Backbone bond lengths (Angstrom), bond angles and torsions (degrees), N, CA, C in turn:
res aa  C-N    CA-C-N  psi(-1)  N-CA   C-N-CA  omega(-1)  CA-C   N-CA-C  phi
1 M - - - 1.450 - - 1.530 108.14 -
2 T 1.340 115.70 128.50 1.456 119.30 -178.99 1.523 113.39 -113.34
3 N 1.324 118.60 -19.17 1.466 122.27 179.88 1.526 110.10 -132.45
4 I 1.342 114.85 137.96 1.460 120.49 172.68 1.522 107.98 -131.01
5 D 1.312 116.11 126.99 1.459 121.92 178.45 1.524 108.89 -111.86
6 L 1.324 116.01 106.06 1.466 122.19 178.29 1.532 110.63 -112.93
7 E 1.319 116.18 26.59 1.459 121.21 -179.14 1.522 110.86 -61.48
8 R 1.329 115.23 134.76 1.466 124.23 176.51 1.532 113.17 56.22
9 N 1.332 115.64 55.41 1.463 121.45 179.06 1.528 112.84 -116.96
10 A 1.320 117.72 15.25 1.470 123.19 178.31 1.528 112.62 59.40
11 I 1.324 117.62 30.10 1.470 122.28 175.41 1.524 107.90 -73.52
12 S 1.334 117.78 131.35 1.467 120.02 -178.34 1.525 113.57 -112.88
13 L 1.320 116.99 -18.23 1.465 121.25 -177.33 1.516 109.29 -141.85
14 V 1.317 116.85 135.21 1.460 121.42 173.15 1.527 106.00 -104.02
15 E 1.326 115.64 112.73 1.457 121.26 -176.15 1.523 111.35 -94.80
16 A 1.317 115.81 157.99 1.460 122.41 -176.74 1.525 112.78 -59.89
17 T 1.321 118.42 -22.64 1.466 121.40 -176.89 1.535 113.67 -100.86
18 D 1.315 118.33 -0.17 1.464 121.51 -173.38 1.531 114.90 -63.11
19 F 1.312 118.41 -35.08 1.459 120.41 -172.85 1.525 113.17 -119.08
20 G 1.308 117.19 22.67 1.457 121.93 177.80 1.516 111.67 -60.72
21 G 1.317 116.64 138.17 1.453 121.22 176.65 1.520 115.27 84.95
22 L 1.323 118.21 -0.90 1.465 121.13 -179.44 1.531 110.02 -96.99
23 T 1.311 115.45 54.93 1.467 121.36 -172.10 1.527 113.95 -66.53
24 Y 1.333 118.97 -19.94 1.462 121.33 -179.09 1.527 113.20 -100.43
25 L 1.317 116.85 2.62 1.463 121.08 -179.09 1.524 109.81 -63.44
26 Q 1.339 116.52 130.82 1.460 121.43 -178.81 1.527 113.30 -111.76
27 E 1.329 117.33 -24.49 1.457 120.30 -179.50 1.524 109.24 -141.20
28 L 1.337 115.36 129.10 1.462 121.58 -179.80 1.522 108.77 -128.45
29 N 1.329 115.99 119.91 1.455 121.80 -179.26 1.525 109.58 -107.57
30 L 1.336 115.97 109.91 1.464 122.75 175.90 1.535 110.02 -114.72
31 K 1.300 116.57 19.75 1.464 122.90 -176.27 1.531 111.41 -64.22
32 G 1.336 115.46 144.10 1.453 121.08 170.88 1.511 115.85 70.17
33 N 1.318 117.39 28.57 1.458 121.08 175.93 1.524 109.44 -99.07
34 S 1.297 117.08 -155.97 1.469 122.77 178.01 1.525 110.08 -119.50
35 I 1.314 116.79 32.33 1.464 122.13 -174.71 1.524 110.29 -69.14
36 T 1.330 115.42 120.30 1.463 121.44 176.34 1.522 111.79 -110.54
37 N 1.343 116.75 -16.31 1.457 119.78 -176.24 1.526 110.81 -147.63
38 V 1.319 115.37 141.32 1.462 123.20 173.82 1.520 106.36 -121.61
39 E 1.317 117.00 117.88 1.463 120.27 -179.38 1.526 110.43 -71.52
40 P 1.337 117.45 147.00 1.464 119.90 174.76 1.526 109.81 -56.29
41 G 1.320 116.51 137.36 1.455 121.19 178.90 1.510 114.83 84.79
42 S 1.323 118.62 3.08 1.469 121.52 -178.10 1.521 112.84 -60.50
43 F 1.318 117.08 -29.77 1.458 121.24 -177.76 1.530 112.21 -111.66
44 S 1.320 117.12 12.85 1.469 120.89 -172.26 1.523 114.45 -64.41
45 S 1.320 118.90 -22.13 1.468 120.77 179.71 1.529 112.15 -95.05
46 L 1.325 117.33 5.30 1.470 121.16 -174.58 1.529 111.61 -102.00
47 A 1.309 116.61 54.45 1.464 121.69 -176.84 1.522 113.42 -63.84
48 S 1.324 118.63 -21.38 1.471 121.95 -179.22 1.528 112.88 -94.86
49 L 1.339 117.19 -4.91 1.466 120.64 -176.39 1.522 110.79 -63.74
50 K 1.318 116.12 129.97 1.457 121.42 -179.62 1.525 111.96 -107.06
51 V 1.353 117.46 -34.29 1.461 121.21 -176.92 1.528 109.20 -132.95
52 L 1.338 115.28 130.64 1.460 122.12 178.29 1.521 108.69 -126.23
53 Y 1.327 116.14 126.89 1.467 122.18 177.48 1.523 109.08 -107.04
54 L 1.327 116.62 114.94 1.470 122.39 175.13 1.528 111.15 -121.52
55 S 1.314 117.68 7.25 1.469 122.29 -177.55 1.527 111.81 -62.02
56 D 1.322 114.16 157.60 1.468 122.26 174.56 1.522 112.87 60.66
57 N 1.325 115.73 42.17 1.463 123.73 173.93 1.522 107.76 -126.35
58 P 1.319 118.86 148.26 1.467 120.64 177.70 1.531 112.03 -79.96
59 L 1.317 116.29 39.39 1.461 123.32 -178.30 1.520 109.97 -62.79
60 K 1.323 116.11 118.02 1.465 121.33 -177.36 1.516 112.61 -103.27
61 C 1.331 116.00 -25.50 1.456 119.87 -173.55 1.523 109.69 -140.68
62 L 1.295 115.68 132.35 1.455 121.75 172.92 1.517 106.31 -125.40
63 P 1.324 117.89 112.75 1.460 119.74 -176.61 1.526 111.72 -63.16
64 K 1.317 115.57 159.30 1.463 121.87 -176.96 1.519 112.17 -50.35
65 Y 1.313 117.54 -37.85 1.463 120.79 -179.13 1.537 111.55 -108.43
66 G 1.304 116.84 26.14 1.462 121.53 -178.50 1.517 114.16 -66.12
67 L 1.331 117.03 -23.61 1.462 121.04 179.67 1.530 111.66 -107.36
68 Q 1.295 116.64 11.44 1.461 121.57 -179.29 1.526 110.80 -58.89
69 G 1.314 116.19 137.01 1.452 121.76 178.42 1.511 113.48 101.24
70 L 1.317 117.14 -9.83 1.466 120.36 -178.46 1.537 110.25 -88.68
71 S 1.310 115.87 54.70 1.463 121.35 -174.22 1.530 113.54 -69.20
72 S 1.322 118.49 -18.99 1.469 121.87 178.63 1.525 112.75 -103.99
73 A 1.312 117.16 -3.62 1.473 120.91 -176.98 1.522 110.85 -64.53
74 H 1.324 115.24 131.61 1.457 119.05 174.70 1.521 111.63 -113.50
75 T 1.346 118.33 -16.87 1.458 120.87 179.93 1.526 110.14 -142.20
76 I 1.338 115.16 128.98 1.466 121.49 174.35 1.524 107.18 -128.80
77 Y 1.319 115.90 121.33 1.462 121.46 179.18 1.522 108.92 -98.73
78 M 1.334 116.58 122.06 1.463 121.79 -179.38 1.522 111.30 -135.64
79 A 1.310 117.92 28.94 1.459 121.66 -179.95 1.528 110.13 -69.64
80 N 1.315 115.14 152.61 1.466 122.54 176.36 1.527 112.92 58.79
81 T 1.309 115.07 46.56 1.461 121.34 171.38 1.523 107.28 -111.37
82 K 1.314 116.45 -179.72 1.456 120.73 178.53 1.533 111.36 -108.10
83 L 1.327 116.27 21.05 1.456 120.64 178.22 1.524 109.62 -64.31
84 A 1.307 115.76 127.92 1.455 120.34 175.86 1.527 110.15 -95.99
85 V 1.326 116.12 -27.15 1.456 121.86 -178.56 1.516 108.69 -137.72
86 F 1.313 116.02 138.39 1.464 120.28 175.29 1.523 107.61 -101.43
87 P 1.328 117.06 132.84 1.457 119.85 -175.88 1.521 112.90 -68.40
88 V 1.317 115.28 129.40 1.456 121.71 176.00 1.515 106.44 -126.61
89 P 1.300 121.18 131.91 1.445 124.76 4.16 1.524 111.31 -78.13
90 C 1.294 115.12 152.43 1.465 122.34 179.01 1.522 107.55 -89.00
91 K 1.295 116.93 77.76 1.464 123.23 -174.51 1.520 111.65 -62.80
92 G 1.326 115.38 139.73 1.461 120.77 172.20 1.500 114.98 87.01
93 T 1.325 118.41 12.05 1.458 120.58 179.57 1.524 109.12 -120.31
94 G 1.307 117.01 57.11 1.454 123.48 -174.49 1.516 116.06 -58.95
95 C 1.307 119.95 -31.58 1.475 122.83 -175.51 1.523 112.32 -103.78
96 L 1.293 118.68 7.95 1.458 121.68 -173.41 1.524 110.76 -60.42
97 S 1.348 116.18 121.51 1.454 120.51 178.18 1.517 111.95 -114.90
98 E 1.347 117.47 -15.10 1.458 120.13 179.50 1.511 110.76 -144.90
99 L 1.312 115.80 128.90 1.465 122.83 175.17 1.514 105.88 -129.59
100 T 1.322 117.04 114.44 1.451 121.90 -179.54 1.514 108.46 -106.65
101 C 1.329 116.19 114.65 1.464 118.22 178.42 1.518 110.56 -152.86
102 K 1.310 113.69 158.14 1.456 122.53 175.06 1.511 104.54 -127.69
103 L 1.327 116.59 95.89 1.452 121.34 -175.25 1.517 111.51 -72.51
104 G 1.339 114.75 142.25 1.459 120.44 177.15 1.500 113.76 71.75
105 G 1.333 117.15 20.95 1.467 123.00 -175.31 1.411 113.17 -77.94
């Protein structure tokens, strides 16, 4: 499986064990849910992930290592969230070339 579309599924929390074993996943769409929190390590098994959609969620907090493991990610969409601060350093996103977000939205 290379793509998972979980858009608009009323997900409120991304837990560290949610995506275990999905080592070949390349695109994950979590857009338009009710996600307010992402646990550290939630994406740590997604080394092949290239695109992550987190836009349109009431995400208020992203822990310092919340994106850890996304070593192949080149695009992360986080527009229309409630993030007031983006964690720096953004560990685990070595190939990131595009980050789309509207902080404090």
